[in-house]
C-alpha positions as a Markdown table, in Angstrom:
| # | Residue | x | y | z |
|---|---|---|---|---|
| 1 | Met | 40.4 | 12.1 | 40.0 |
| 2 | Lys | 40.7 | 14.7 | 37.2 |
| 3 | Met | 37.9 | 14.7 | 34.6 |
| 4 | Thr | 39.7 | 14.4 | 31.2 |
| 5 | Ala | 38.1 | 14.2 | 27.8 |
| 6 | Asp | 39.1 | 10.5 | 27.6 |
| 7 | Leu | 37.6 | 9.7 | 31.0 |
| 8 | Phe | 34.4 | 11.6 | 30.1 |
| 9 | Glu | 34.0 | 9.6 | 26.9 |
| 10 | Lys | 34.4 | 6.3 | 28.7 |
| 11 | Ile | 31.8 | 7.3 | 31.3 |
| 12 | Ile | 29.3 | 8.6 | 28.8 |
| 13 | Asn | 29.6 | 5.4 | 26.7 |
| 14 | Thr | 28.8 | 3.2 | 29.6 |
| 15 | Ser | 25.3 | 4.7 | 29.9 |
| 16 | Gln | 22.4 | 2.6 | 28.4 |
| 17 | Asp | 20.4 | 5.8 | 27.9 |
| 18 | Cys | 20.9 | 7.6 | 24.5 |
| 19 | Val | 22.9 | 10.7 | 25.3 |
| 20 | Phe | 23.4 | 13.7 | 22.9 |
| 21 | Trp | 24.7 | 17.3 | 23.1 |
| 22 | Lys | 24.0 | 20.2 | 20.7 |
| 23 | Asp | 25.2 | 23.7 | 20.0 |
| 24 | Lys | 23.0 | 26.8 | 20.5 |
| 25 | Asp | 21.6 | 26.4 | 16.9 |
| 26 | Arg | 20.3 | 22.9 | 17.9 |
| 27 | Arg | 22.9 | 21.1 | 15.8 |
| 28 | Phe | 24.4 | 17.9 | 17.0 |
| 29 | Val | 27.9 | 18.2 | 18.4 |
| 30 | Gly | 28.2 | 14.6 | 19.8 |
| 31 | Val | 26.4 | 11.5 | 20.9 |
| 32 | Asn | 27.3 | 8.4 | 23.0 |
| 33 | Gln | 27.5 | 4.8 | 21.8 |
| 34 | Ala | 24.0 | 3.9 | 23.0 |
| 35 | Phe | 22.7 | 6.6 | 20.7 |
| 36 | Leu | 24.6 | 5.2 | 17.7 |
| 37 | Asp | 23.4 | 1.7 | 18.5 |
| 38 | Tyr | 19.8 | 2.8 | 18.8 |
| 39 | Tyr | 19.8 | 4.4 | 15.3 |
| 40 | Gly | 22.1 | 1.9 | 13.7 |
| 41 | Phe | 24.8 | 4.4 | 12.9 |
| 42 | Glu | 28.4 | 3.4 | 12.4 |
| 43 | Ser | 29.7 | 6.7 | 13.6 |
| 44 | Gln | 28.4 | 10.1 | 14.7 |
| 45 | Asp | 29.8 | 11.8 | 11.5 |
| 46 | Val | 26.4 | 11.2 | 9.8 |
| 47 | Leu | 24.7 | 13.7 | 12.2 |
| 48 | Ile | 27.3 | 16.1 | 13.4 |
| 49 | Gly | 26.2 | 19.6 | 12.4 |
| 50 | Lys | 22.6 | 18.6 | 11.7 |
| 51 | Thr | 19.3 | 19.2 | 13.5 |
| 52 | Asp | 16.5 | 16.8 | 14.2 |
| 53 | Glu | 14.6 | 18.2 | 11.2 |
| 54 | Asp | 17.6 | 17.5 | 8.9 |
| 55 | Met | 17.6 | 13.9 | 10.1 |
| 56 | Glu | 13.7 | 13.6 | 9.6 |
| 57 | Trp | 13.3 | 11.8 | 12.9 |
| 58 | His | 9.8 | 13.1 | 13.8 |
| 59 | Ser | 6.6 | 13.1 | 11.9 |
| 60 | Asp | 5.8 | 16.3 | 13.7 |
| 61 | Pro | 9.1 | 18.0 | 14.5 |
| 62 | Glu | 7.7 | 21.3 | 15.8 |
| 63 | Pro | 7.1 | 20.2 | 19.5 |
| 64 | Phe | 10.7 | 18.9 | 19.7 |
| 65 | Lys | 12.0 | 22.2 | 18.2 |
| 66 | Gln | 10.0 | 24.3 | 20.6 |
| 67 | Asp | 11.1 | 22.1 | 23.5 |
| 68 | Glu | 14.8 | 22.7 | 22.6 |
| 69 | Ile | 14.3 | 26.4 | 22.1 |
| 70 | Arg | 12.9 | 26.6 | 25.6 |
| 71 | Val | 15.9 | 24.7 | 27.0 |
| 72 | Leu | 18.3 | 27.1 | 25.2 |
| 73 | Ser | 16.5 | 30.0 | 26.9 |
| 74 | Gly | 17.5 | 28.5 | 30.3 |
| 75 | His | 14.8 | 26.0 | 31.2 |
| 76 | Ser | 15.2 | 22.2 | 31.8 |
| 77 | Thr | 12.8 | 19.5 | 30.8 |
| 78 | Tyr | 12.4 | 16.1 | 32.5 |
| 79 | Lys | 11.0 | 12.9 | 31.0 |
| 80 | Val | 8.9 | 14.5 | 28.2 |
| 81 | Gln | 7.2 | 11.8 | 26.2 |
| 82 | Gly | 7.3 | 12.0 | 22.4 |
| 83 | Lys | 7.6 | 9.9 | 19.2 |
| 84 | Cys | 10.5 | 9.5 | 16.8 |
| 85 | Ile | 10.9 | 7.5 | 13.6 |
| 86 | Ile | 13.6 | 4.7 | 13.6 |
| 87 | Arg | 14.2 | 2.9 | 10.3 |
| 88 | Gly | 10.6 | 3.5 | 9.2 |
| 89 | Glu | 8.9 | 2.7 | 12.5 |
| 90 | Glu | 7.4 | 5.3 | 14.9 |
| 91 | Arg | 8.7 | 4.6 | 18.4 |
| 92 | Asp | 7.8 | 6.1 | 21.8 |
| 93 | Ile | 10.5 | 7.8 | 23.8 |
| 94 | Ile | 10.9 | 9.9 | 27.0 |
| 95 | Ala | 13.6 | 12.6 | 26.9 |
| 96 | Ser | 15.2 | 15.0 | 29.4 |
| 97 | Lys | 17.2 | 18.1 | 28.4 |
| 98 | Arg | 19.3 | 20.7 | 30.1 |
| 99 | Pro | 21.1 | 23.9 | 28.9 |
| 100 | Leu | 24.9 | 23.8 | 28.6 |
| 101 | Tyr | 26.7 | 26.8 | 30.1 |
| 102 | Ser | 30.1 | 28.4 | 29.4 |
| 103 | Gly | 30.4 | 30.8 | 32.3 |
| 104 | Asp | 27.1 | 32.6 | 32.3 |
| 105 | Glu | 26.4 | 32.1 | 28.6 |
| 106 | Ile | 24.3 | 29.2 | 27.3 |
| 107 | Val | 26.3 | 27.6 | 24.5 |
| 108 | Gly | 24.1 | 24.5 | 23.8 |
| 109 | Leu | 22.1 | 21.7 | 25.4 |
| 110 | Val | 22.6 | 18.2 | 26.6 |
| 111 | Gly | 19.9 | 15.5 | 26.6 |
| 112 | Ser | 19.1 | 11.9 | 27.0 |
| 113 | Phe | 16.2 | 9.6 | 26.1 |
| 114 | Val | 15.1 | 6.1 | 26.5 |
| 115 | Asp | 12.7 | 4.0 | 24.3 |
| 116 | Ile | 9.5 | 3.0 | 26.1 |
| 117 | Thr | 7.7 | 1.6 | 23.0 |
| 118 | Asp | 7.7 | -2.0 | 24.3 |
| 119 | Val | 6.5 | -0.9 | 27.8 |
| 120 | Ile | 3.5 | 0.9 | 26.2 |
| 121 | Arg | 2.7 | -2.0 | 23.9 |
| 122 | Arg | 2.8 | -4.5 | 26.7 |
| 123 | Lys | 0.1 | -2.4 | 28.4 |
| 124 | His | -2.0 | -2.6 | 25.3 |
| 125 | Lys | -1.1 | -6.1 | 24.1 |
| 126 | Thr | -3.1 | -7.2 | 21.1 |
| 127 | Asp | -4.5 | -10.7 | 20.4 |
| 128 | Gly | -2.1 | -11.1 | 17.5 |
| 129 | Ser | 1.0 | -11.3 | 19.8 |
| 130 | Gln | 3.0 | -14.4 | 20.3 |
| 131 | Val | 6.0 | -15.8 | 22.3 |
| 132 | Leu | 8.8 | -17.4 | 20.3 |
| 133 | Tyr | 11.2 | -18.2 | 23.1 |
| 134 | Ser | 10.8 | -19.6 | 26.6 |
| 135 | Ile | 13.1 | -19.1 | 29.5 |
| 136 | Gly | 14.5 | -22.5 | 28.9 |
| 137 | Asp | 15.2 | -21.6 | 25.2 |
| 138 | Leu | 17.2 | -18.5 | 26.3 |
| 139 | Arg | 19.2 | -20.3 | 29.0 |
| 140 | Lys | 21.0 | -22.1 | 26.3 |
| 141 | Phe | 22.8 | -18.9 | 25.5 |
| 142 | Thr | 25.4 | -17.7 | 28.0 |
| 143 | Tyr | 24.3 | -14.0 | 28.0 |
| 144 | Phe | 20.6 | -14.7 | 28.7 |
| 145 | Asp | 21.5 | -17.4 | 31.2 |
| 146 | Lys | 23.3 | -14.8 | 33.3 |
| 147 | Ile | 20.4 | -12.3 | 33.3 |
| 148 | Ile | 17.2 | -14.3 | 33.0 |
| 149 | Asp | 16.7 | -14.7 | 36.7 |
| 150 | Asp | 16.7 | -10.9 | 37.2 |
| 151 | Ile | 14.8 | -9.8 | 34.1 |
| 152 | Ser | 11.3 | -10.9 | 33.1 |
| 153 | Leu | 10.8 | -12.8 | 29.8 |
| 154 | Glu | 8.2 | -10.2 | 28.9 |
| 155 | Glu | 10.9 | -7.5 | 29.0 |
| 156 | Ile | 13.3 | -9.4 | 26.7 |
| 157 | Leu | 10.8 | -10.3 | 24.0 |
| 158 | Asp | 9.2 | -8.0 | 21.4 |
| 159 | Pro | 5.6 | -7.6 | 22.5 |
| 160 | Leu | 4.1 | -8.3 | 19.0 |
| 161 | Thr | 6.3 | -10.9 | 17.3 |
| 162 | Gly | 7.6 | -12.7 | 20.3 |
| 163 | Ala | 11.2 | -12.4 | 18.9 |
| 164 | Ile | 14.0 | -10.9 | 20.9 |
| 165 | Ser | 13.4 | -7.2 | 21.4 |
| 166 | Arg | 15.7 | -4.6 | 19.7 |
| 167 | Ala | 17.5 | -3.7 | 22.9 |
| 168 | Tyr | 18.2 | -7.2 | 24.1 |
| 169 | Cys | 19.2 | -8.4 | 20.6 |
| 170 | Ile | 21.9 | -5.7 | 20.4 |
| 171 | Lys | 23.0 | -6.6 | 24.0 |
| 172 | Phe | 23.2 | -10.2 | 23.0 |
| 173 | Ile | 25.4 | -9.4 | 20.0 |
| 174 | His | 27.7 | -7.2 | 22.1 |
| 175 | Ala | 28.1 | -10.1 | 24.5 |
| 176 | Leu | 29.0 | -12.5 | 21.7 |
| 177 | Val | 31.6 | -10.0 | 20.4 |
| 178 | Ser | 33.0 | -9.5 | 23.9 |
| 179 | Glu | 33.2 | -13.3 | 24.3 |
| 180 | Lys | 34.7 | -13.6 | 20.8 |
| 181 | Thr | 32.1 | -16.2 | 19.9 |
| 182 | Pro | 31.8 | -16.5 | 16.1 |
| 183 | Phe | 28.3 | -15.9 | 14.6 |
| 184 | Thr | 26.6 | -14.7 | 11.4 |
| 185 | Phe | 24.5 | -11.6 | 11.6 |
| 186 | Ala | 21.6 | -10.9 | 9.2 |
| 187 | Ile | 19.1 | -8.1 | 8.6 |
| 188 | Ile | 15.8 | -9.0 | 6.8 |
| 189 | Asp | 13.7 | -6.2 | 5.5 |
| 190 | Leu | 10.1 | -7.2 | 4.4 |
| 191 | Asp | 9.4 | -6.0 | 0.9 |
| 192 | Asn | 6.5 | -3.5 | 0.3 |
| 193 | Phe | 5.4 | -3.7 | 3.9 |
| 194 | Lys | 3.9 | -0.2 | 3.8 |
| 195 | Tyr | 1.7 | -1.3 | 0.9 |
| 196 | Ile | 0.2 | -4.1 | 3.1 |
| 197 | Asn | -0.4 | -1.7 | 6.0 |
| 198 | Asp | -2.0 | 1.0 | 3.6 |
| 199 | Asn | -4.2 | -1.5 | 1.7 |
| 200 | Phe | -5.1 | -4.1 | 4.2 |
| 201 | Gly | -4.6 | -2.3 | 7.5 |
| 202 | His | -2.3 | -2.6 | 10.5 |
| 203 | Ile | -3.8 | -5.8 | 11.8 |
| 204 | Ala | -2.8 | -7.4 | 8.5 |
| 205 | Gly | 0.7 | -5.9 | 8.8 |
| 206 | Asp | 0.9 | -7.4 | 12.4 |
| 207 | Lys | -0.1 | -10.8 | 11.0 |
| 208 | Val | 2.7 | -10.6 | 8.4 |
| 209 | Leu | 5.3 | -9.7 | 11.0 |
| 210 | Thr | 4.2 | -12.5 | 13.4 |
| 211 | Thr | 4.0 | -15.1 | 10.6 |
| 212 | Val | 7.5 | -14.2 | 9.2 |
| 213 | Ala | 9.1 | -14.0 | 12.6 |
| 214 | Lys | 7.8 | -17.4 | 13.6 |
| 215 | Gly | 8.7 | -18.9 | 10.3 |
| 216 | Ile | 12.3 | -17.7 | 10.6 |
| 217 | Ala | 12.6 | -18.8 | 14.2 |
| 218 | Asp | 11.3 | -22.3 | 13.4 |
| 219 | Phe | 13.7 | -22.5 | 10.5 |
| 220 | Leu | 16.7 | -21.3 | 12.5 |
| 221 | Gly | 15.8 | -23.6 | 15.4 |
| 222 | Glu | 18.4 | -23.9 | 18.2 |
| 223 | Asn | 21.2 | -22.5 | 16.0 |
| 224 | Gly | 20.5 | -19.0 | 17.0 |
| 225 | Leu | 17.9 | -16.3 | 17.8 |
| 226 | Val | 15.6 | -14.0 | 15.8 |
| 227 | Gly | 15.1 | -10.4 | 16.9 |
| 228 | Arg | 13.0 | -7.5 | 15.8 |
| 229 | Phe | 15.0 | -4.4 | 15.0 |
| 230 | Gly | 12.0 | -2.2 | 14.4 |
| 231 | Gly | 9.2 | -1.7 | 11.9 |
| 232 | Asp | 9.5 | -4.4 | 9.3 |
| 233 | Glu | 13.1 | -5.3 | 10.0 |
| 234 | Leu | 14.0 | -8.6 | 11.6 |
| 235 | Leu | 17.5 | -9.7 | 12.8 |
| 236 | Ile | 19.1 | -13.2 | 12.7 |
| 237 | Val | 21.9 | -14.1 | 15.0 |
| 238 | Asp | 23.1 | -17.5 | 13.7 |
| 239 | Leu | 25.8 | -19.4 | 15.6 |
| 240 | Lys | 26.0 | -22.4 | 13.2 |
| 241 | His | 26.3 | -21.2 | 9.6 |
| 242 | Leu | 29.6 | -19.4 | 9.5 |
| 243 | Glu | 31.2 | -20.3 | 6.1 |
| 244 | Thr | 30.1 | -18.8 | 2.9 |
| 245 | Glu | 28.8 | -22.0 | 1.5 |
| 246 | Glu | 26.8 | -22.7 | 4.7 |
| 247 | Lys | 25.3 | -19.2 | 4.7 |
| 248 | Thr | 24.3 | -19.5 | 1.1 |
| 249 | Asp | 22.7 | -22.9 | 1.6 |
| 250 | Phe | 20.9 | -21.5 | 4.7 |
| 251 | Phe | 19.4 | -18.6 | 2.8 |
| 252 | Glu | 18.6 | -20.7 | -0.3 |
| 253 | Lys | 16.5 | -23.0 | 1.9 |
| 254 | Leu | 15.0 | -20.1 | 3.9 |
| 255 | Tyr | 13.8 | -18.5 | 0.6 |
| 256 | Gly | 12.8 | -21.7 | -1.0 |
| 257 | Asp | 11.7 | -24.3 | 1.6 |
| 258 | Ser | 10.6 | -22.5 | 4.7 |
| 259 | Asp | 7.3 | -21.1 | 5.9 |
| 260 | Ala | 8.8 | -17.7 | 6.4 |
| 261 | Leu | 9.4 | -16.0 | 3.0 |
| 262 | Arg | 7.8 | -16.3 | -0.5 |
| 263 | Ile | 4.6 | -17.3 | 1.2 |
| 264 | Lys | 1.0 | -16.2 | 0.8 |
| 265 | Val | -0.6 | -14.7 | 4.0 |
| 266 | Ser | -4.4 | -14.3 | 4.0 |
| 267 | Phe | -6.3 | -11.6 | 5.9 |
| 268 | Asp | -10.0 | -11.0 | 6.5 |
| 269 | Asn | -10.0 | -8.5 | 3.6 |
| 270 | Gly | -7.6 | -10.2 | 1.2 |
| 271 | Ala | -4.2 | -11.8 | 0.9 |
| 272 | Ala | -0.6 | -10.8 | 0.0 |
| 273 | Tyr | 2.5 | -12.7 | -1.2 |
| 274 | Ile | 5.3 | -12.0 | 1.3 |
| 275 | Thr | 8.9 | -11.6 | 0.3 |
| 276 | Gly | 11.9 | -10.0 | 2.0 |
| 277 | Thr | 15.4 | -8.8 | 1.3 |
| 278 | Ala | 18.3 | -9.9 | 3.4 |
| 279 | Gly | 22.0 | -9.0 | 4.0 |
| 280 | Cys | 24.4 | -10.9 | 6.1 |
| 281 | Ala | 28.0 | -10.9 | 7.3 |
| 282 | Ser | 30.0 | -12.8 | 10.0 |
| 283 | Phe | 31.9 | -12.1 | 13.1 |
| 284 | Pro | 34.9 | -12.1 | 13.3 |
| 285 | Ala | 35.7 | -13.3 | 9.8 |
| 286 | Asp | 34.2 | -10.3 | 8.1 |
| 287 | Glu | 34.4 | -7.6 | 10.8 |
| 288 | Asp | 35.6 | -7.8 | 14.4 |
| 289 | Asp | 33.4 | -5.2 | 16.1 |
| 290 | Phe | 29.7 | -4.6 | 16.4 |
| 291 | Ser | 29.5 | -1.2 | 14.6 |
| 292 | Ser | 31.5 | -2.4 | 11.6 |
| 293 | Leu | 29.6 | -5.7 | 11.4 |
| 294 | Phe | 26.3 | -3.8 | 11.5 |
| 295 | Ala | 27.4 | -1.4 | 8.8 |
| 296 | Leu | 28.6 | -4.2 | 6.5 |
| 297 | Thr | 25.4 | -6.2 | 6.9 |
| 298 | Asp | 23.4 | -3.1 | 6.2 |
| 299 | Lys | 25.4 | -2.5 | 3.1 |
| 300 | Met | 24.6 | -6.1 | 1.9 |
| 301 | Leu | 21.0 | -5.4 | 2.6 |
| 302 | Tyr | 21.2 | -2.2 | 0.4 |
| 303 | Ile | 22.8 | -4.2 | -2.4 |
| 304 | Gly | 19.8 | -6.6 | -2.3 |
| 305 | Lys | 17.3 | -3.8 | -2.4 |
| 306 | Asn | 19.2 | -2.3 | -5.4 |
| 307 | Lys | 19.0 | -5.7 | -7.2 |
| 308 | Gly | 15.2 | -5.6 | -7.0 |
| 309 | Arg | 14.6 | -7.0 | -3.5 |
| 310 | Asn | 13.2 | -10.5 | -2.7 |
| 311 | Cys | 16.8 | -11.8 | -2.5 |
| 312 | Tyr | 19.7 | -12.2 | -0.1 |
| 313 | Thr | 23.3 | -11.0 | -0.2 |
| 314 | Val | 26.0 | -12.9 | 1.6 |
| 315 | Tyr | 29.2 | -10.8 | 2.1 |
| 316 | Glu | 32.2 | -12.2 | 0.2 |
| 317 | Glu | 35.4 | -10.2 | 0.5 |
| 318 | Glu | 36.6 | -10.6 | -3.1 |
| 319 | Lys | 33.2 | -9.6 | -4.5 |
| 320 | His | 32.1 | -6.9 | -2.1 |
| 321 | Lys | 35.2 | -5.3 | -0.4 |
| 322 | Asp | 35.5 | -2.4 | -2.9 |
| 323 | Ile | 31.8 | -1.7 | -3.4 |
| 324 | Glu | 30.7 | 1.8 | -2.4 |
| 325 | Ile | 27.1 | 2.3 | -1.5 |
| 326 | Arg | 27.3 | 5.9 | -2.9 |
| 327 | Lys | 28.2 | 4.4 | -6.3 |
| 328 | Ile | 25.4 | 1.9 | -6.1 |
| 329 | Ala | 22.8 | 4.5 | -5.2 |
| 330 | Gly | 23.9 | 6.8 | -7.9 |
| 331 | Asn | 22.9 | 10.4 | -7.8 |
| 332 | Gly | 19.1 | 9.9 | -7.8 |
| 333 | Ile | 16.5 | 9.3 | -10.5 |
| 334 | Phe | 16.5 | 12.7 | -12.1 |
| 335 | Thr | 20.3 | 12.7 | -12.4 |
| 336 | Asn | 20.2 | 9.3 | -14.0 |
| 337 | Met | 17.5 | 10.5 | -16.4 |
| 338 | His | 19.6 | 13.5 | -17.3 |
| 339 | Lys | 22.7 | 11.4 | -17.9 |
| 340 | Ile | 20.8 | 9.1 | -20.3 |
| 341 | Arg | 19.3 | 12.1 | -22.2 |
| 342 | Ile | 22.7 | 13.8 | -22.6 |
| 343 | Asp | 24.3 | 10.5 | -23.7 |
| 344 | Ile | 21.8 | 9.7 | -26.4 |
| 345 | Glu | 20.7 | 13.1 | -27.7 |
| 346 | Asn | 23.6 | 13.4 | -30.3 |
| 347 | Glu | 23.3 | 9.8 | -31.5 |
| 348 | Lys | 21.4 | 9.0 | -34.7 |
| 349 | Gly | 19.1 | 6.0 | -35.0 |
| 350 | Phe | 17.1 | 3.9 | -32.6 |
| 351 | Glu | 19.6 | 1.1 | -32.1 |
| 352 | Asn | 22.5 | 3.5 | -31.7 |
| 353 | Lys | 20.7 | 5.5 | -29.0 |
| 354 | Leu | 19.8 | 2.3 | -27.1 |
| 355 | Leu | 23.4 | 1.1 | -27.3 |
| 356 | Lys | 24.7 | 4.5 | -26.0 |
| 357 | Ala | 22.3 | 4.4 | -23.0 |
| 358 | Met | 23.4 | 0.9 | -21.9 |
| 359 | Ser | 26.2 | 2.0 | -19.6 |
| 360 | His | 23.7 | 3.7 | -17.3 |
| 361 | Ile | 20.9 | 1.2 | -17.8 |
| 362 | Thr | 23.1 | -1.8 | -16.8 |
| 363 | Glu | 24.4 | 0.0 | -13.7 |
| 364 | Val | 21.0 | 1.2 | -12.5 |
| 365 | Phe | 19.1 | -2.0 | -13.2 |
| 366 | Gln | 22.0 | -4.4 | -12.4 |
| 367 | Ile | 21.4 | -6.3 | -15.7 |
| 368 | Thr | 23.7 | -7.6 | -18.5 |
| 369 | Asp | 21.5 | -6.7 | -21.5 |
| 370 | Leu | 18.3 | -5.0 | -22.5 |
| 371 | Tyr | 15.7 | -6.0 | -25.1 |
| 372 | Tyr | 13.4 | -4.3 | -27.6 |
| 373 | Val | 10.6 | -5.2 | -29.9 |
| 374 | Lys | 9.8 | -3.2 | -33.0 |
| 375 | Asp | 6.8 | -3.5 | -35.4 |
| 376 | Asp | 8.0 | -6.8 | -36.9 |
| 377 | Gly | 7.3 | -8.5 | -33.5 |
| 378 | Arg | 10.8 | -9.7 | -33.0 |
| 379 | Met | 12.5 | -9.4 | -29.6 |
| 380 | Arg | 16.2 | -8.4 | -30.0 |
| 381 | Ala | 19.0 | -7.7 | -27.5 |
| 382 | Val | 20.9 | -4.5 | -27.5 |
| 383 | Leu | 24.3 | -6.1 | -26.8 |
| 384 | Asn | 23.8 | -9.7 | -27.9 |
| 385 | Lys | 23.3 | -9.4 | -31.7 |
| 386 | Asp | 22.5 | -13.1 | -32.0 |
| 387 | Phe | 19.4 | -12.8 | -29.9 |
| 388 | Asn | 16.2 | -12.7 | -32.2 |
| 389 | Glu | 13.0 | -14.3 | -30.9 |
| 390 | Asp | 9.2 | -14.1 | -31.4 |
| 391 | Ala | 7.4 | -11.6 | -29.2 |
| 392 | Ser | 4.6 | -10.7 | -31.7 |
| 393 | Asp | 1.9 | -10.9 | -29.1 |
| 394 | Ile | 3.6 | -8.8 | -26.4 |
| 395 | Gly | 1.0 | -6.1 | -27.0 |
| 396 | Asn | -1.7 | -8.3 | -25.4 |
| 397 | Ile | -0.2 | -7.7 | -21.9 |
| 398 | Met | 0.3 | -4.0 | -22.4 |
| 399 | Glu | -3.0 | -2.6 | -21.0 |
| 400 | Asp | -1.0 | 0.6 | -20.1 |
| 401 | Asp | 2.3 | 2.1 | -21.2 |
| 402 | Leu | 4.1 | 0.2 | -18.5 |
| 403 | Phe | 3.9 | -3.5 | -17.5 |
| 404 | Ser | 5.5 | -4.3 | -14.2 |
| 405 | Glu | 5.2 | -7.9 | -12.8 |
| 406 | Ser | 7.2 | -10.1 | -10.5 |
| 407 | Thr | 6.0 | -13.3 | -12.2 |
| 408 | Leu | 5.2 | -14.4 | -15.7 |
| 409 | Asp | 1.6 | -15.5 | -14.9 |
| 410 | Arg | -0.1 | -12.7 | -16.8 |
| 411 | Val | 2.3 | -13.1 | -19.7 |
| 412 | Lys | 1.5 | -16.9 | -19.9 |
| 413 | Lys | -2.2 | -16.2 | -20.0 |
| 414 | Ser | -2.3 | -13.3 | -22.5 |
| 415 | Ser | 0.8 | -13.6 | -24.6 |
| 416 | Pro | 1.8 | -17.3 | -25.2 |
| 417 | Lys | 4.4 | -16.6 | -27.9 |
| 418 | Phe | 6.2 | -14.0 | -25.8 |
| 419 | Tyr | 5.9 | -16.3 | -22.8 |
| 420 | Asp | 7.5 | -19.2 | -24.8 |
| 421 | Thr | 10.4 | -16.9 | -25.7 |
| 422 | Leu | 10.9 | -15.8 | -22.1 |
| 423 | Thr | 10.8 | -19.3 | -20.6 |
| 424 | Arg | 13.0 | -20.8 | -23.4 |
| 425 | Asn | 15.7 | -18.2 | -22.4 |
| 426 | Asp | 15.2 | -18.8 | -18.7 |
| 427 | Phe | 13.7 | -15.4 | -18.0 |
| 428 | Glu | 11.5 | -15.3 | -15.0 |
| 429 | Thr | 10.6 | -11.7 | -14.4 |
| 430 | Ile | 10.1 | -8.8 | -16.8 |
| 431 | Leu | 9.5 | -5.0 | -16.9 |
| 432 | Ala | 8.2 | -3.6 | -20.2 |
| 433 | Thr | 7.2 | -0.3 | -21.6 |
| 434 | Arg | 5.6 | 0.9 | -24.8 |
| 435 | Ile | 7.5 | 3.2 | -27.2 |
| 436 | Arg | 4.6 | 5.4 | -28.1 |
| 437 | Lys | 4.2 | 8.8 | -29.9 |
| 438 | Asn | 0.8 | 10.4 | -29.7 |
| 439 | Asp | -1.6 | 7.5 | -30.0 |
| 440 | Lys | 0.6 | 5.2 | -32.1 |
| 441 | Val | 2.7 | 2.4 | -30.6 |
| 442 | Tyr | 6.0 | 1.8 | -32.4 |
| 443 | Gly | 7.5 | -0.9 | -30.2 |
| 444 | Tyr | 8.5 | -2.0 | -26.7 |
| 445 | Ile | 11.5 | -2.0 | -24.4 |
| 446 | Val | 11.8 | -5.1 | -22.3 |
| 447 | Cys | 14.0 | -5.6 | -19.2 |
| 448 | Ala | 14.1 | -9.4 | -18.6 |
| 449 | Val | 16.0 | -11.1 | -15.8 |
| 450 | His | 16.7 | -14.7 | -14.9 |
| 451 | Arg | 16.0 | -14.3 | -11.1 |
| 452 | Ser | 12.4 | -15.1 | -10.2 |
| 453 | Leu | 10.1 | -12.7 | -8.4 |
| 454 | Arg | 12.2 | -9.5 | -8.8 |
| 455 | Ile | 10.2 | -6.6 | -7.4 |
| 456 | Trp | 10.6 | -3.7 | -9.8 |
| 457 | Gln | 11.3 | -0.4 | -8.0 |
| 458 | Glu | 9.6 | 2.9 | -8.8 |
| 459 | Asn | 12.8 | 4.5 | -10.0 |
| 460 | Glu | 13.4 | 1.6 | -12.4 |
| 461 | Cys | 9.9 | 1.9 | -13.9 |
| 462 | Ala | 10.3 | 5.7 | -14.3 |
| 463 | Ile | 13.7 | 5.4 | -16.0 |
| 464 | Leu | 12.6 | 2.8 | -18.5 |
| 465 | Tyr | 9.5 | 4.8 | -19.3 |
| 466 | Tyr | 11.6 | 7.9 | -19.7 |
| 467 | Leu | 14.0 | 6.1 | -22.1 |
| 468 | Ala | 11.0 | 4.9 | -24.2 |
| 469 | Glu | 9.8 | 8.5 | -24.5 |
| 470 | Leu | 13.2 | 9.6 | -25.7 |
| 471 | Leu | 13.4 | 6.8 | -28.3 |
| 472 | Ala | 9.9 | 7.6 | -29.6 |
| 473 | Asp | 11.3 | 10.7 | -31.3 |
| 474 | Glu | 13.2 | 8.3 | -33.7 |
| 475 | Phe | 9.9 | 7.3 | -35.3 |
């Protein structure tokens, strides 16, 4: 049998190991499907021509770099243990690499690796671990019924959360696609999880993960399975809720009536209010292959993060088919600041400058209007000229130049007039900044939204604060 390029591709893509090959400058030339699935990439285009350092996969890239330089000098390595960062989580891997020759000349290297994180964690299992699914639970699903007698339950489950492990969740999804079984796929990313780890410790972070995973599994019941993709990301494979209305109803109840999200979790050293951002799409209604479905779901997750997190986005073709993530993401915080400054610098007058800035503000903040308060204590809207309400005590909440809160609790306690205005107009979350020059406060800019518990992002806070600084020159 002659080895053709097509045959080689078919062979390499049957491997469950992650395989890659690079040129002599350590830049990626190609990878197999297992590699793409592991990192969650839709195609290899995102990494071709880049090095590991460009991809920022290692907290300490130097050992990997020296390892590959050694291989390119003619040596081979076998099962070298190391760590890589996958979607925010540091994972343990073992990798093997060999030089690639063209005649007598080394033209690159080929390597493979496998993830051994779960194996290591099982050896050092913590008291906080749990089991969400029994063998009987898994037998209800054709894929697991076929393999459960040959593979231990311990290998299938994530050692901490007890949900389905990353590897077997992806295999389960591939099996559903192969069987043409309709399902809804969702990714849930816990909000501000790094803050919990940094401020309360990793034991607290583990408790959050186990609590949320169990809550989602209990809520989903026998309609599907919950998996852990890595770090603070959980997966839902739902075989019941397939129509848009059904999915929306599922997430409305998950966010409002479950023990999984928007809950308080207590630790020995404190407590945290836990929220998450979710994106979902369905097979085969929205996409008919795994890679495209994953990419679409990930896009819905990104939209939710851009809206301020603590929300879900269900894919709807008419609403989302033309959305480009690049457009949503914009060109970065400093580019947005620059655009705002250029737009308003030739305008005269406070209100005119605000009006000119609105095209960028509404796009970045995903809002329909912006509000301001001047020295008369009245809260006015930039676009809706009929909006004129009492906010004369807004200064009571402004202990600093910026007020960022996901609820109105502090507003209610300190600024009752402003609180009445907000609640009367159905606002549930605000971001506010002072318009200050030297030591004198001339007013405030207020971003108010109707959705509860919006978590304001750092770039949003920075942009609103920057706008206030630019407007202060009008006084």
